[in-house]
TORSE-832906 format. One line per 8 residues: number of its first residue (from 1); for each residue x, y, z of C-alpha. Coordinates in steps of 0.1 Angstrom, whole numbers, always signed. Last residue first. Layout:
BEGIN
NUM> X/Y/Z ~ ...
END
This chain:
BEGIN
647> +357/-1057/-2615 ~ +366/-1053/-2650 ~ +380/-1025/-2673 ~ +369/-1022/-2709 ~ +388/-1012/-2739 ~ +368/-1007/-2770 ~ +373/-1032/-2799 ~ +363/-1060/-2775
639> +376/-1084/-2749 ~ +400/-1060/-2730 ~ +424/-1078/-2709 ~ +423/-1092/-2673 ~ +386/-1105/-2675 ~ +369/-1117/-2643 ~ +346/-1147/-2638 ~ +315/-1141/-2619
631> +311/-1157/-2585 ~ +278/-1174/-2579 ~ +293/-1202/-2560 ~ +262/-1223/-2550 ~ +251/-1228/-2515 ~ +228/-1198/-2518 ~ +204/-1218/-2541 ~ +202/-1237/-2571
623> +172/-1259/-2574 ~ +168/-1284/-2604 ~ +175/-1315/-2581 ~ +196/-1306/-2551 ~ +215/-1277/-2538 ~ +183/-1258/-2526 ~ +157/-1280/-2513 ~ +140/-1309/-2531
615> +107/-1308/-2550 ~ +118/-1289/-2579 ~ +130/-1319/-2600 ~ +97/-1338/-2594 ~ +85/-1341/-2628 ~ +121/-1341/-2641 ~ +124/-1374/-2624 ~ +105/-1392/-2653
607> +130/-1381/-2678 ~ +159/-1391/-2655 ~ +142/-1425/-2652 ~ +140/-1428/-2690 ~ +177/-1422/-2692 ~ +184/-1446/-2664 ~ +166/-1474/-2681 ~ +183/-1466/-2714
599> +216/-1482/-2701 ~ +216/-1487/-2664 ~ +233/-1464/-2639 ~ +235/-1471/-2603 ~ +231/-1454/-2570 ~ +221/-1422/-2586 ~ +243/-1391/-2583 ~ +257/-1392/-2618
591> +285/-1366/-2621 ~ +306/-1382/-2651 ~ +274/-1393/-2670 ~ +271/-1432/-2677 ~ +269/-1437/-2715 ~ +242/-1453/-2736 ~ +210/-1436/-2726 ~ +228/-1406/-2709
583> +241/-1397/-2744 ~ +208/-1387/-2755 ~ +208/-1358/-2729 ~ +186/-1354/-2698 ~ +215/-1354/-2673 ~ +211/-1317/-2666 ~ +175/-1321/-2663 ~ +178/-1348/-2638
575> +195/-1328/-2613 ~ +212/-1352/-2590 ~ +248/-1340/-2597 ~ +239/-1306/-2593 ~ +251/-1282/-2620 ~ +268/-1249/-2622 ~ +286/-1238/-2654 ~ +313/-1213/-2659
567> +325/-1197/-2690 ~ +357/-1176/-2689 ~ +367/-1183/-2726 ~ +342/-1201/-2749 ~ +336/-1239/-2747 ~ +299/-1235/-2754 ~ +287/-1258/-2727 ~ +261/-1285/-2724
559> +246/-1300/-2692 ~ +215/-1314/-2711 ~ +193/-1287/-2698 ~ +217/-1262/-2682 ~ +211/-1260/-2645 ~ +231/-1230/-2639 ~ +250/-1209/-2665 ~ +276/-1180/-2660
551> +293/-1161/-2689 ~ +324/-1140/-2692 ~ +337/-1107/-2706 ~ +313/-1105/-2734 ~ +318/-1083/-2765 ~ +338/-1111/-2783 ~ +308/-1135/-2777 ~ +287/-1114/-2802
543> +314/-1117/-2828 ~ +318/-1155/-2821 ~ +280/-1161/-2827 ~ +273/-1190/-2802 ~ +270/-1163/-2775 ~ +233/-1159/-2782 ~ +226/-1196/-2783 ~ +243/-1200/-2750
535> +221/-1174/-2735 ~ +190/-1190/-2748 ~ +200/-1225/-2733 ~ +210/-1208/-2701 ~ +176/-1190/-2699 ~ +158/-1225/-2705 ~ +177/-1236/-2673 ~ +194/-1207/-2658
527> +211/-1178/-2676 ~ +238/-1153/-2670 ~ +257/-1131/-2695 ~ +283/-1107/-2685 ~ +296/-1073/-2700 ~ +324/-1055/-2684 ~ +319/-1018/-2676 ~ +329/-992/-2700
519> +343/-961/-2683 ~ +379/-959/-2697 ~ +368/-963/-2733 ~ +343/-935/-2730 ~ +307/-947/-2733 ~ +289/-955/-2765 ~ +303/-991/-2765 ~ +282/-998/-2735
511> +251/-989/-2752 ~ +259/-1011/-2782 ~ +267/-1040/-2758 ~ +234/-1036/-2740 ~ +214/-1037/-2774 ~ +234/-1067/-2787 ~ +231/-1087/-2756 ~ +192/-1078/-2754
503> +186/-1088/-2791 ~ +204/-1120/-2788 ~ +186/-1131/-2756 ~ +152/-1121/-2770 ~ +158/-1140/-2802 ~ +169/-1171/-2782 ~ +137/-1169/-2760 ~ +115/-1165/-2790
495> +132/-1195/-2809 ~ +124/-1217/-2779 ~ +87/-1211/-2784 ~ +69/-1244/-2783 ~ +89/-1271/-2765 ~ +112/-1249/-2745 ~ +86/-1222/-2739 ~ +62/-1250/-2727
487> +88/-1263/-2703 ~ +98/-1230/-2691 ~ +62/-1219/-2682 ~ +45/-1195/-2705 ~ +42/-1158/-2701 ~ +70/-1149/-2727 ~ +99/-1125/-2732 ~ +105/-1109/-2698
479> +137/-1089/-2703 ~ +165/-1088/-2678 ~ +191/-1061/-2668 ~ +215/-1065/-2639 ~ +239/-1037/-2628 ~ +271/-1040/-2607 ~ +293/-1016/-2590 ~ +270/-1012/-2561
471> +284/-1044/-2546 ~ +306/-1064/-2569 ~ +307/-1098/-2554 ~ +279/-1096/-2529 ~ +257/-1079/-2558 ~ +265/-1109/-2580 ~ +255/-1134/-2554 ~ +222/-1114/-2546
463> +214/-1117/-2583 ~ +222/-1154/-2584 ~ +202/-1162/-2552 ~ +173/-1144/-2564 ~ +170/-1168/-2594 ~ +150/-1150/-2622 ~ +116/-1160/-2633 ~ +102/-1145/-2666
455> +77/-1174/-2672 ~ +99/-1187/-2700 ~ +131/-1186/-2677 ~ +151/-1155/-2675 ~ +182/-1143/-2696 ~ +202/-1120/-2672 ~ +224/-1096/-2689 ~ +250/-1087/-2662
447> +267/-1052/-2664 ~ +300/-1049/-2647 ~ +321/-1022/-2629 ~ +294/-995/-2630 ~ +306/-958/-2635 ~ +283/-950/-2663 ~ +253/-975/-2664 ~ +232/-952/-2643
439> +197/-964/-2640 ~ +187/-942/-2667 ~ +213/-958/-2690 ~ +200/-993/-2680 ~ +164/-979/-2687 ~ +175/-972/-2723 ~ +191/-1006/-2727 ~ +158/-1023/-2714
431> +137/-1004/-2739 ~ +161/-1013/-2767 ~ +158/-1049/-2759 ~ +120/-1049/-2755 ~ +118/-1033/-2790 ~ +142/-1058/-2805 ~ +121/-1088/-2791 ~ +93/-1077/-2814
423> +60/-1064/-2797 ~ +30/-1083/-2801 ~ +21/-1087/-2764 ~ +29/-1051/-2756 ~ +61/-1032/-2746 ~ +57/-1029/-2707 ~ +32/-1056/-2706 ~ +58/-1081/-2715
415> +79/-1069/-2687 ~ +113/-1052/-2688 ~ +135/-1055/-2657 ~ +165/-1033/-2648 ~ +184/-1036/-2614 ~ +212/-1014/-2605 ~ +232/-1021/-2573 ~ +227/-999/-2543
407> +236/-1024/-2516 ~ +201/-1035/-2506 ~ +189/-1036/-2542 ~ +154/-1024/-2550 ~ +128/-1049/-2558 ~ +113/-1055/-2593 ~ +143/-1077/-2603 ~ +136/-1101/-2575
399> +102/-1109/-2588 ~ +76/-1118/-2561 ~ +47/-1094/-2558 ~ +51/-1075/-2590 ~ +57/-1107/-2610 ~ +25/-1121/-2597 ~ +7/-1090/-2609 ~ +24/-1095/-2644
391> +7/-1129/-2648 ~ +27/-1161/-2651 ~ +14/-1181/-2680 ~ -5/-1213/-2683 ~ -26/-1204/-2713 ~ -1/-1183/-2731 ~ -12/-1195/-2765 ~ -3/-1221/-2791
383> -29/-1234/-2817 ~ -13/-1215/-2846 ~ +21/-1219/-2833 ~ +36/-1229/-2866 ~ +42/-1265/-2856 ~ +7/-1270/-2843 ~ -8/-1256/-2875 ~ +16/-1277/-2896
375> +5/-1309/-2878 ~ -33/-1300/-2881 ~ -28/-1294/-2919 ~ -10/-1326/-2923 ~ -36/-1346/-2903 ~ -64/-1332/-2925 ~ -47/-1339/-2957 ~ -40/-1376/-2947
367> -77/-1379/-2936 ~ -87/-1365/-2970 ~ -66/-1389/-2990 ~ -78/-1419/-2970 ~ -114/-1410/-2978 ~ -108/-1401/-3014 ~ -87/-1435/-3021 ~ -115/-1455/-3005
359> -142/-1436/-3026 ~ -122/-1444/-3058 ~ -116/-1481/-3048 ~ -153/-1487/-3039 ~ -162/-1491/-3002 ~ -164/-1525/-2985 ~ -126/-1524/-2975 ~ -132/-1491/-2957
351> -159/-1506/-2936 ~ -137/-1535/-2927 ~ -107/-1511/-2920 ~ -129/-1490/-2899 ~ -141/-1520/-2878 ~ -107/-1533/-2873 ~ -94/-1497/-2864 ~ -122/-1491/-2840
343> -115/-1525/-2821 ~ -78/-1517/-2820 ~ -87/-1482/-2806 ~ -109/-1496/-2779 ~ -84/-1524/-2770 ~ -57/-1497/-2767 ~ -80/-1476/-2746 ~ -89/-1505/-2724
335> -53/-1513/-2718 ~ -44/-1476/-2712 ~ -73/-1472/-2687 ~ -66/-1505/-2669 ~ -28/-1498/-2666 ~ -34/-1463/-2654 ~ -60/-1475/-2628 ~ -38/-1504/-2616
327> -7/-1481/-2613 ~ -26/-1453/-2594 ~ -39/-1480/-2570 ~ -6/-1496/-2565 ~ +13/-1463/-2559 ~ -14/-1450/-2535 ~ -12/-1483/-2515 ~ +25/-1479/-2516
319> +28/-1443/-2502 ~ -1/-1446/-2475 ~ +22/-1459/-2449 ~ +49/-1433/-2452 ~ +74/-1428/-2480 ~ +102/-1403/-2469 ~ +97/-1366/-2462 ~ +127/-1346/-2474
311> +160/-1339/-2457 ~ +178/-1348/-2491 ~ +199/-1377/-2475 ~ +169/-1388/-2456 ~ +147/-1388/-2487 ~ +173/-1408/-2505 ~ +175/-1434/-2476 ~ +137/-1438/-2477
303> +135/-1440/-2514 ~ +161/-1468/-2513 ~ +144/-1486/-2485 ~ +111/-1485/-2504 ~ +127/-1495/-2536 ~ +142/-1527/-2520 ~ +108/-1536/-2505 ~ +90/-1529/-2537
295> +115/-1550/-2558 ~ +113/-1579/-2533 ~ +74/-1577/-2536 ~ +78/-1576/-2575 ~ +101/-1606/-2574 ~ +74/-1625/-2552 ~ +45/-1616/-2574 ~ +65/-1629/-2605
287> +73/-1662/-2588 ~ +37/-1668/-2577 ~ +23/-1657/-2610 ~ +47/-1680/-2630 ~ +39/-1708/-2606 ~ +2/-1705/-2609 ~ +3/-1701/-2647 ~ +28/-1729/-2653
279> +64/-1735/-2652 ~ +83/-1768/-2652 ~ +88/-1769/-2690 ~ +69/-1794/-2709 ~ +89/-1825/-2720 ~ +98/-1824/-2757 ~ +86/-1842/-2788 ~ +104/-1831/-2819
271> +87/-1803/-2837 ~ +65/-1804/-2868 ~ +55/-1770/-2881 ~ +26/-1747/-2877 ~ +26/-1715/-2896 ~ +31/-1685/-2875 ~ -1/-1667/-2867 ~ -4/-1680/-2833
263> +30/-1668/-2823 ~ +25/-1633/-2838 ~ -7/-1630/-2817 ~ +10/-1643/-2787 ~ +40/-1619/-2789 ~ +16/-1590/-2798 ~ -5/-1597/-2767 ~ +26/-1600/-2744
255> +40/-1567/-2757 ~ +7/-1550/-2750 ~ +7/-1565/-2714 ~ +42/-1551/-2709 ~ +33/-1518/-2722 ~ +4/-1516/-2699 ~ +27/-1527/-2671 ~ +51/-1499/-2681
247> +22/-1472/-2681 ~ +10/-1483/-2648 ~ +44/-1483/-2632 ~ +50/-1449/-2643 ~ +15/-1438/-2632 ~ +21/-1450/-2597 ~ +57/-1437/-2594 ~ +47/-1401/-2603
239> +17/-1395/-2581 ~ +33/-1416/-2553 ~ +60/-1391/-2551 ~ +95/-1401/-2564 ~ +126/-1393/-2544 ~ +153/-1380/-2566 ~ +180/-1396/-2588 ~ +161/-1428/-2592
231> +169/-1465/-2584 ~ +149/-1488/-2607 ~ +113/-1493/-2594 ~ +97/-1489/-2629 ~ +121/-1516/-2642 ~ +111/-1540/-2616 ~ +74/-1535/-2623 ~ +78/-1540/-2660
223> +99/-1571/-2655 ~ +73/-1585/-2632 ~ +46/-1576/-2658 ~ +65/-1593/-2686 ~ +70/-1625/-2665 ~ +34/-1628/-2654 ~ +22/-1622/-2691 ~ +45/-1649/-2704
215> +33/-1674/-2678 ~ -3/-1667/-2686 ~ -26/-1648/-2662 ~ -49/-1668/-2639 ~ -85/-1672/-2649 ~ -79/-1706/-2665 ~ -60/-1717/-2632 ~ -90/-1709/-2611
207> -114/-1727/-2634 ~ -91/-1758/-2633 ~ -89/-1757/-2596 ~ -127/-1756/-2593 ~ -131/-1784/-2618 ~ -105/-1805/-2598 ~ -123/-1799/-2565 ~ -156/-1809/-2583
199> -143/-1841/-2596 ~ -127/-1850/-2561 ~ -157/-1842/-2541 ~ -154/-1809/-2521 ~ -140/-1813/-2486 ~ -105/-1801/-2496 ~ -119/-1769/-2509 ~ -138/-1763/-2477
191> -108/-1772/-2455 ~ -87/-1746/-2474 ~ -111/-1719/-2476 ~ -119/-1723/-2438 ~ -83/-1725/-2429 ~ -74/-1694/-2448 ~ -101/-1674/-2433 ~ -93/-1687/-2399
183> -56/-1678/-2403 ~ -65/-1643/-2415 ~ -89/-1639/-2386 ~ -65/-1651/-2362 ~ -37/-1627/-2374 ~ -62/-1599/-2375 ~ -75/-1604/-2340 ~ -40/-1609/-2327
175> -31/-1574/-2337 ~ +3/-1571/-2356 ~ +26/-1549/-2336 ~ +40/-1520/-2356 ~ +78/-1511/-2355 ~ +84/-1479/-2374 ~ +98/-1485/-2408 ~ +123/-1512/-2421
167> +99/-1523/-2449 ~ +73/-1537/-2424 ~ +78/-1572/-2439 ~ +115/-1567/-2438 ~ +114/-1558/-2401 ~ +92/-1589/-2396 ~ +117/-1612/-2414 ~ +146/-1599/-2395
159> +127/-1606/-2362 ~ +119/-1641/-2373 ~ +155/-1646/-2384 ~ +170/-1635/-2351 ~ +145/-1657/-2331 ~ +154/-1688/-2353 ~ +191/-1682/-2350 ~ +189/-1677/-2313
151> +168/-1709/-2308 ~ +193/-1729/-2328 ~ +222/-1715/-2307 ~ +203/-1724/-2276 ~ +199/-1760/-2287 ~ +236/-1763/-2292 ~ +242/-1755/-2254 ~ +275/-1739/-2246
143> +260/-1717/-2221 ~ +282/-1686/-2226 ~ +281/-1689/-2263 ~ +244/-1689/-2262 ~ +242/-1655/-2245 ~ +269/-1642/-2270 ~ +248/-1653/-2299 ~ +217/-1638/-2285
135> +237/-1604/-2280 ~ +248/-1604/-2317 ~ +215/-1611/-2331 ~ +199/-1584/-2309 ~ +225/-1558/-2319 ~ +217/-1567/-2357 ~ +181/-1561/-2351 ~ +189/-1526/-2336
127> +213/-1518/-2365 ~ +186/-1528/-2390 ~ +159/-1508/-2372 ~ +181/-1476/-2374 ~ +194/-1481/-2409 ~ +159/-1482/-2423 ~ +155/-1445/-2417 ~ +146/-1426/-2386
119> +113/-1408/-2382 ~ +116/-1370/-2373 ~ +79/-1359/-2363 ~ +82/-1363/-2325 ~ +60/-1395/-2327 ~ +82/-1410/-2353 ~ +114/-1406/-2334 ~ +98/-1419/-2303
111> +86/-1449/-2320 ~ +121/-1457/-2332 ~ +134/-1451/-2297 ~ +108/-1476/-2286 ~ +121/-1501/-2310 ~ +155/-1498/-2294 ~ +141/-1501/-2259 ~ +124/-1534/-2269
103> +157/-1546/-2283 ~ +174/-1539/-2249 ~ +147/-1558/-2231 ~ +150/-1587/-2255 ~ +188/-1588/-2250 ~ +183/-1590/-2211 ~ +155/-1617/-2216 ~ +176/-1640/-2238
95> +191/-1659/-2210 ~ +156/-1671/-2200 ~ +157/-1693/-2230 ~ +127/-1689/-2255 ~ +91/-1702/-2253 ~ +74/-1700/-2288 ~ +48/-1674/-2292 ~ +74/-1647/-2288
87> +72/-1615/-2269 ~ +107/-1617/-2255 ~ +105/-1592/-2227 ~ +105/-1555/-2217 ~ +95/-1541/-2183 ~ +127/-1524/-2174 ~ +135/-1513/-2211 ~ +172/-1517/-2214
79> +205/-1499/-2213 ~ +233/-1524/-2207 ~ +260/-1524/-2177 ~ +244/-1555/-2160 ~ +211/-1536/-2161 ~ +209/-1499/-2166 ~ +175/-1482/-2168 ~ +151/-1467/-2195
71> +126/-1443/-2183 ~ +88/-1449/-2188 ~ +57/-1434/-2203 ~ +68/-1434/-2240 ~ +64/-1397/-2249 ~ +69/-1380/-2215 ~ +97/-1406/-2206 ~ +115/-1399/-2240
63> +113/-1361/-2236 ~ +148/-1356/-2227 ~ +162/-1377/-2255 ~ +183/-1408/-2244 ~ +219/-1399/-2252 ~ +232/-1399/-2215 ~ +217/-1435/-2211 ~ +235/-1446/-2242
55> +268/-1434/-2229 ~ +262/-1453/-2195 ~ +251/-1485/-2216 ~ +284/-1485/-2236 ~ +286/-1474/-2272 ~ +277/-1488/-2306 ~ +242/-1500/-2308 ~ +228/-1479/-2280
47> +248/-1448/-2288 ~ +237/-1449/-2324 ~ +201/-1453/-2314 ~ +203/-1424/-2290 ~ +219/-1402/-2316 ~ +191/-1409/-2340 ~ +165/-1403/-2314 ~ +180/-1368/-2305
39> +180/-1357/-2343 ~ +215/-1355/-2360 ~ +204/-1379/-2386 ~ +223/-1413/-2389 ~ +247/-1412/-2419 ~ +232/-1430/-2447 ~ +232/-1466/-2459 ~ +211/-1469/-2491
31> +239/-1477/-2515 ~ +253/-1512/-2508 ~ +223/-1531/-2494 ~ +198/-1510/-2515 ~ +218/-1516/-2546 ~ +222/-1553/-2538 ~ +185/-1556/-2533 ~ +178/-1539/-2565
23> +202/-1559/-2584 ~ +187/-1591/-2569 ~ +152/-1579/-2583 ~ +168/-1572/-2617 ~ +184/-1606/-2618 ~ +151/-1623/-2609 ~ +132/-1604/-2635 ~ +156/-1614/-2660
15> +153/-1650/-2650 ~ +115/-1647/-2652 ~ +118/-1631/-2687 ~ +138/-1662/-2699 ~ +113/-1686/-2685 ~ +86/-1668/-2702 ~ +105/-1667/-2735 ~ +108/-1704/-2733
7> +71/-1706/-2724 ~ +61/-1694/-2758 ~ +31/-1718/-2762 ~ +38/-1751/-2781 ~ +38/-1751/-2818 ~ +15/-1778/-2832 ~ +27/-1815/-2836
END
């Protein structure tokens, strides 16, 4: 008996996919509830579902009648839509009419919120549907008719199912034409299939089953989709979520192909007879599609609640079509590329085997040398260049260090063009120290060495925070060391940023030591993102750190600290760059803002979320604004050989 197909693994993966889907549902149910927004429609929904009719009438938005064309009225103490009804294809008891009118009003409040540009989250539709269910039960309790209870349960279930189908968004009525067209198409296909002769019908069914993906493939793809939809730290745009899902689906397809290849290559052996497992291509595809649909619905509600909490635009009607399109395109491209590479490798290996041994050795050795040379060139920076840099003309227009302080504080900034592209960090540092003296370092209470990001960017909120604390008694100095964006500098030229930070701290400290002991300002170091890493590298030397009064870091990649005296660090709980440290893969961070942390999955999600880390407003993601406490620590005793007073 030959080895059966690996359906056991498929069943196991389906179980895993079901567990992931249930986890997503529970996360959304337990973690996506957010406080109703302060918009007029949000207050009206809250009053309608929790307060009396009179209070709900007072909370109706002023422009509701102009937007929807009618004014709500009070009936038996409840606020309702006067012309509302129970729009059901099945006749419902007349006692349900008041509850239906109130439910119609609630849905119109949701439509009003969308029309006025402030759509409400899934919480609003859920609370309105729950109000309908409670009122229907009360109406049936007054009659004592068991049939009424059944009708109420059915009506509530249909409403909840429709809300789930529309992902808890703005209520939309399904046109009768579309519904009848879909039913007619399904009926024609079904009747046409049934009218075929028995043998032909079985042939058609067999052909369709042969074109369906295998059980293992369906299970792997379902797991990949659910993993890609795991709760994120920040709302994911479609251009991020789509490719992520596509990449994981392509990986799942590759894993399935490898498993099948290995399974077929195993030597056959005699196995005891067993009954086939009750899972085939069609069932596996149906189960996998259903689990993926549950994951999409749960992810939609989670993304929507996350966007509401961060005051961002949530997923709209084009979000999931864009995600599916991008996922399919990326999965097809990667799958086709993998097959092309595999075909090329097979052809190359066959051609290589046909060569003589000496020629084969020469070809393989030459390829190895070429790869080694390219790797060394990339590592040494021979193929690097400031292609994506920030130009000096952009710095002139927007850079905070190039604008005069409103409180009379000193600001010194040295650009790349000031010292030349090929200048050493020490030259730029000496120029910055000289300009600091020209700006009047004598008489200042503090000097802050600001280590900018790769492109030279400096956080305006930090500079203004230092100046609010110390007024004209503070001077800030920064050196622009690279034109590349931070991520490129971090990957390719991190040593340049660290060398610049060390040189600037040394040069400024030397100029401060030249002042009389009673006039030496306190020296601080501040850095954000890549600048924080460079500043920490500079102060890792204890002799250099001894000259510094204190340090302030914001958004440190990996969230690390030096552990030196008077060191402060600012980190948003939903900043993926702060959590992007290998420990996140196996241990939950102390300040993890996500609804859940999953081993390895959350680490990969944090890496993906770095792509949209600058999308939220200040105080979220990798943005640090005026809501942060930019207060510099103070020194009560001298910290270097020369006595320095502090602010």
